[in-house]
N, C-alpha and C positions, 0 to 999 in steps of 0.2 A: 504494500500500500504506500509506504514512504517513497519507494522508487517512482511509482506512477505519479503521485502528486508532486514529488520533488522535481521530476522532469517537466511536468506541466507548468509549475510556477517558475522554473528557470527559463522556460521558453517565453512565458508572459513577461518576465523581468527583462529579458533580452529585447523583446519587441518594444516595450515601454521605454527602455533606455535609448532607443533609436527613434522615439516619437511615433511609433506605429502600433497598430492593434489588429488582431485577427478576429474573425467571427467566433472562433473557439474560446477566445480569452476576453471578449468585450465586457463581460460582467465584472471582471477583475478591475476594470478601469474606474468604476464608480463605488463610492462608499457613502453611507448616510452622513448628513451634516456637512458635506463638502460643497464647495461652490462650483456650479456648472455654468458654462457659457453657451449661449445659443443665439443664433440670428434668426430664429423662426418667425419672429414678429416684425421683420424688416430692418432692425438694427441690433447690434450685439447687446445682449442683456444678461445679467447674472441671476441665477436662481440657487436656492439652497436645496440640496437633495434631501428629500423627506424620508425615504426608505430605500432598501436595496432594490435595484432595477429588476425587471422581469423580462424573460426571453420567451417569446411565443414560438409555437411550432413552425411557423413560416420564417423565423429568423429576425423578426422585428423586436427591438428592445424598447420597453416603456419605462420612462424615468419620471417618477412623481416628485414634483418640486413645489416650492412656494417662493414668493418674492413679495416685497412691500410695493404696493400700488396705491396711487391716490384714489381716495373714495369720496371726494367732495368736502370732507371735513378734516382730512389728515391723511394718514397712511394706514392701510390695513393689509394683513397677510392675504394674498390671493394664491390659491392652489392652481397649479398648471401641470398638465401631462404632456411631456415631450416624447415624440416617437422617433426612433432612430431606425432607418431601413437596414436590411441585411447588407453586410459588407461584401460578401462574395468570397471566392476561394483564395484570393491573395490578400496579404496584409495591406492595410490602408493607413495613410498618414492620419494621426489622431485629429489634427486641425481640420480635416475634411469631413468629419462627422457633423451631423446636425446639432448635436450637443456633446460637450466634452468638459472635463475638469479644467478649472481656471489655470492650474499649474502648467498645463500644456499649451496655453495660449501664448502668442507672441508678446514680448514685453510691452509693446505699444498698446496692444489690446488690453492687457492687464492694467496698465496705467489709466486708460480710458474708462474702464469699468470701475476702478477704484475712485477716480476723481468724480465720476458721475454719481456714484454711491455717496460720497462725502457731501456733494452738493445737495442731493435729495435729503440727506440726514440733517443738514443745516436748515433746510426749508420745512422741516417737519412741523414746526410750530407757527408757520405763517398763516395769515388770514388775508383772503382776497376780498376787496370791497369794490363794488361797481357803482357808478353814478351816472345818471342821465339828467341833464338840466343845465340851467344857467350858472355861471360862476358868480362869485360875490359881487363883482363890479357890473354884472348884468350886460357885459359886452361880448361874451363868448358863450355859445351853446355847445355843450358836450353831448355827442350822440351816445357814446359808450366809453367812459373813462374808467380805467381799472387801476387800483393801487394794491400793492402787496405790502403788508406790514410785517416786519420781522420783530416779533416781540422780544426775542433774545437780544437783539441789537439795542432796543430801547432800554432793556434792563441794564445792559452794560454801560450805556452812555449816561443814564440817570445818576449813577454813582459818581461820575466825574464832573457833574455840574456844580458850579460854585454855590455856596450857601448865600441866601439873600439877607 
């Protein structure tokens, strides 16, 4: 038993070291709570792997994930199911998969995902206010004016205001 699994894991490790994966080893690529990158929705996005992936009899891999998405009042966890088509008989470059662990992404993509995530986290306490009407001087009519208030910013600046 040790020989069989030892060879299997050695083969998987060798493929992963070269940034490749085969259909036989694709499930070893994913582990729960790891960050997965996918461009399924038009632009690269990060998801947290919720549980071990499943492999169907026709070779498709299903990866159940979640990510924080705006819900109108803030951010909420949204569940997503990502489907990875069968690879085929030859190993494939991991970055060519529909979804793959962040650690295998190019450094530029990793930085893009991290910076976008930091920006979303900074904006988690914002409030958007819309206004339609005349300004105070009654000389300009706003069709749709939007402001975003960063409450964390106000909290930081209020402590630096001089006392009166």
